[in-house]
C-alpha positions, -999 to 999 in steps of 0.1 A, spaced: 247 -128 451 259 -138 418 249 -174 423 212 -161 432 212 -139 401 221 -170 380 194 -192 396 169 -165 391 178 -161 354 176 -201 349 144 -199 364 130 -172 343 140 -189 312 122 -222 325 91 -201 327 92 -179 296 119 -195 274 93 -220 257 69 -189 253 95 -169 237 103 -198 215 70 -203 201 64 -167 195 96 -165 176 86 -197 155 50 -181 148 67 -148 135 90 -170 114 61 -188 99 41 -156 94 71 -139 77 67 -164 47 34 -145 40 48 -108 44 50 -91 9 85 -83 0 96 -44 2 88 -25 -28 116 -20 -56 129 14 -51 127 22 -88 101 18 -115 95 29 -151 65 47 -165 59 52 -206 49 87 -208 48 97 -246 67 125 -261 85 152 -241 62 181 -253 29 163 -244 5 162 -215 13 127 -205 49 135 -202 43 166 -181 22 147 -156 49 118 -155 72 149 -143 47 156 -113 45 121 -103 84 120 -103 89 148 -80 61 130 -56 82 96 -59 116 114 -52 99 129 -19 89 97 -7 125 80 -15 113 63 -48 128 68 -85 103 71 -112 120 66 -145 101 84 -172 105 68 -207 99 90 -237 80 75 -266 60 83 -295 24 82 -280 -1 59 -264 1 32 -287 37 28 -279 32 29 -243 6 0 -243 33 -18 -266 63 -16 -239 36 -23 -212 27 -56 -229 64 -64 -232 68 -57 -197 97 -30 -206 81 -6 -182 59 -10 -149 33 12 -159 21 37 -187 -2 66 -196 -30 51 -224 -56 66 -242 -91 53 -240 -101 33 -268 -67 19 -279 -68 -12 -259 -103 -24 -261 -104 -59 -270 -65 -61 -275 -49 -58 -241 -36 -90 -224 -50 -105 -192 -20 -94 -168 -23 -57 -174 -48 -36 -151 -62 1 -150 -55 22 -121 -76 52 -126 -88 75 -155 -68 109 -153 -86 136 -175 -104 138 -206 -84 144 -238 -104 163 -265 -101 154 -302 -91 186 -316 -93 190 -354 -77 223 -366 -84 236 -401 -67 260 -426 -80 293 -419 -102 295 -450 -112 257 -451 -148 256 -438 -165 222 -433 -194 209 -413 -184 172 -413 -152 149 -412 -162 135 -445 -157 167 -462 -121 164 -454 -118 139 -483 -91 149 -508 -74 170 -482 -38 169 -465 -44 158 -431 -17 155 -404 -28 122 -381 0 121 -356 29 97 -356 24 59 -362 25 48 -326 6 75 -311 -29 74 -299 -38 103 -320 -28 81 -349 -49 52 -337 -80 75 -331 -77 95 -362 -77 66 -385 -107 53 -371 -127 85 -369 -119 93 -406 -126 61 -418 -163 62 -400 -167 91 -423 -154 75 -454 -119 93 -454 -87 69 -459 -55 67 -476 -69 65 -508 -93 94 -506 -67 118 -488 -34 125 -481 -28 112 -445 7 125 -430 22 109 -399 33 141 -385 42 149 -347 21 176 -332 48 205 -332 55 199 -369 21 193 -380 11 228 -362 39 248 -382 30 232 -413 -8 240 -408 0 276 -399 23 282 -431 -7 267 -450 11 237 -461 -17 214 -446 -54 213 -450 -61 200 -414 -43 183 -384 -60 161 -355 -45 157 -323 -56 144 -290 -43 162 -262 -52 178 -228 -61 216 -231 -28 224 -214 -10 217 -245 13 246 -257 6 233 -293 -33 237 -284 -29 273 -272 -8 283 -303 -34 270 -328 -63 284 -308 -45 318 -310 -33 316 -345 -48 333 -371 -40 309 -399 -61 282 -383 -95 276 -366 -111 247 -346 -136 225 -359 -166 219 -340 -180 184 -335 -217 189 -344 -223 154 -340 -204 150 -306 -234 130 -288 -235 107 -321 -199 98 -319 -200 89 -280 -230 66 -286 -211 48 -313 -177 46 -296 -181 43 -259 -145 54 -253 -155 89 -263 -176 115 -244 -190 148 -254 -174 178 -239 -179 215 -241 -151 239 -245 -167 273 -231 -162 306 -247 -133 325 -233 -118 296 -211 -84 298 -225 -83 335 -225 -111 358 -210 -94 390 -220 -88 378 -256 -120 359 -257 -102 327 -267 -123 308 -280 -148 333 -293 -176 310 -289 -188 277 -271 -175 247 -290 -186 212 -287 -160 186 -287 -154 147 -283 -129 135 -259 -114 103 -249 -98 97 -215 -65 93 -205 -58 66 -180 -29 50 -161 -24 13 -165 0 -11 -149 11 -47 -146 -11 -68 -125 19 -78 -103 30 -43 -96 40 -38 -60 5 -28 -41 28 -2 -23 38 14 -58 0 14 -72 -5 33 -38 19 54 -45 10 62 -80 -26 69 -70 -15 93 -40 6 108 -68 -24 112 -92 -48 126 -66 -21 153 -57 -16 164 -93 -53 163 -103 -69 178 -73 -76 214 -88 -96 199 -117 -95 215 -152 -115 227 -180 -133 196 -184 -134 183 -147 -144 196 -114 -119 195 -86 -117 161 -72 -135 143 -101 -103 129 -112 -86 103 -106 -118 80 -113 -129 45 -118 -150 54 -150 -137 53 -185 -112 24 -179 -109 1 -211 -96 -28 -188 -103 -44 -155 -94 -21 -126 -68 -30 -98 -86 -39 -67 -58 -19 -47 -68 13 -69 -106 5 -67 -101 6 -28 -82 36 -28 -107 56 -49 -136 45 -31 -122 50 6 -91 71 1 -58 61 14 -56 39 43 -54 52 82 -15 42 79 -10 61 47 -30 90 57 -10 99 89 24 79 86 53 89 62 50 64 33 79 42 42 68 37 77 30 31 66 42 5 42 62 -12 66 34 -15 90 9 -24 62 30 -56 52 38 -67 86 0 -67 96 -2 -100 86 18 -109 114 -8 -94 139 -29 -125 137 -3 -153 148 9 -126 172 -23 -118 191 -33 -156 188 -4 -165 208 2 -135 231 -34 -134 243 -35 -165 260 2 -164 270 -7 -130 288 -35 -149 307 -15 -180 315 19 -168 321 15 -146 352 -2 -172 372 21 -199 361 49 -177 371 35 -172 405 26 -208 410 66 -218 401 76 -193 426 56 -204 454 63 -241 444 99 -234 453 86 -227 486 53 -246 493 71 -280 485 86 -280 520 54 -277 537 47 -313 528 80 -323 548 71 -296 575 38 -313 579 54 -349 585 77 -334 608 49 -319 628 28 -354 630 63 -373 640 62 -350 671 29 -360 682 35 -395 673 67 -399 691 69 -420 724 104 -413 732 133 -387 724 148 -412 701 117 -412 681 123 -375 674 154 -382 655 142 -384 622 119 -353 627 153 -334 637 173 -347 607 145 -337 584 141 -300 599 176 -296 595 176 -307 561 149 -283 552 166 -253 570 199 -261 550 178 -262 515 157 -232 523 187 -210 527 199 -217 492 164 -207 477 164 -174 458 131 -158 449 120 -124 436 117 -95 461 80 -97 455 76 -130 468 98 -128 498 71 -124 522 60 -162 513 98 -175 519 100 -156 551 66 -170 563 79 -204 559 110 -197 577 87 -185 605 68 -217 603 98 -238 601 109 -217 633 76 -226 648 80 -265 643 116 -264 656 105 -249 688 79 -275 689 105 -299 687 128 -288 714 96 -284 735 84 -320 728 121 -333 731 119 -317 768 87 -333 776 96 -368 765 132 -364 781 116 -355 816 89 -380 813 117 -408 807 137 -394 836 105 -396 859 101 -431 852 135 -440 858 
């Protein structure tokens, strides 16, 4: 029994071994084109800890943690510093402000999606009334820290209205410090670019010592600077009970967007997009539910991976499987083509080949059996039957050593019946010729 089992295994390897080796070789070759697994950790530049960028990054961090990845949040002075860190490859992704990167960003950085609109808030001392920004000439104005998006945009907006360091006192103060100074009457105005959820914005809107400037030429600003959009802050949107603000106010807004290195792993781009979609799904004061993340308002070319996500949503795998499993299958799909190319013909060829090889182990004796049968007909004497007798005896010895799978035993037993039939004919023919020789004597 053990010998039969070994023989069967050897036979199986002769049939299936080459196919298995070819399949393994195809997998090895295809594996060279499979993307490596995504790194388990990435860094994102997110501005000051009190800002909207940082708060959104914290929500991203939770989603990353749930999927088994670590998102390190890098605190910075603002969007300009974020851009610098991204260009120097000190971080993998960054929150940026629309307008700061136009015409200056290097080609290996791509935009993923715009996230929300950030109004340009200009708060004035309670007793200061102006209609145009140019009227701030000669005033003390807080324009944000040096590396912040607020500083970058404030300089350009004031300059467009004839206000600069020579005609006004421009102070590089952070939002918290500037708000305290404005409420204390130490400033005439402050500019801050931030989302509506900022605690500093809410404090200033409620303060009796400051009021919000209305951009009466909001449409004009948006036409001259394509990174700006006109928005409306509706009456009572901050507090219906306290009626804050007490009237509709026109503002201009820049778009906050997410950027990353061009070679950031596609799985991490997908995870960032999933996090963005989840964090922004409820919309806000300046956006309808589902309006963001968006492909609009980007200063740089958009990542193809991010564009597909926004157009089609997450792929089938990421929609219904855990992230790690979806990513694994997504990376291995490159191996499906060689697998199907090889397995499809093998599935067609191997079963007939196997049947042929099994039957060949039995059928190869039929030629010998046929020759023995012809010898019986051609024999003139009993001695002429000796070769046929020897041949049949040899076939019988060999057939006893043959082992075939149980499903093919019927063909083996059929051959044995045929062998028995020819042996019986041999005995009959032998008796006939012996009797004939005796009668002649």
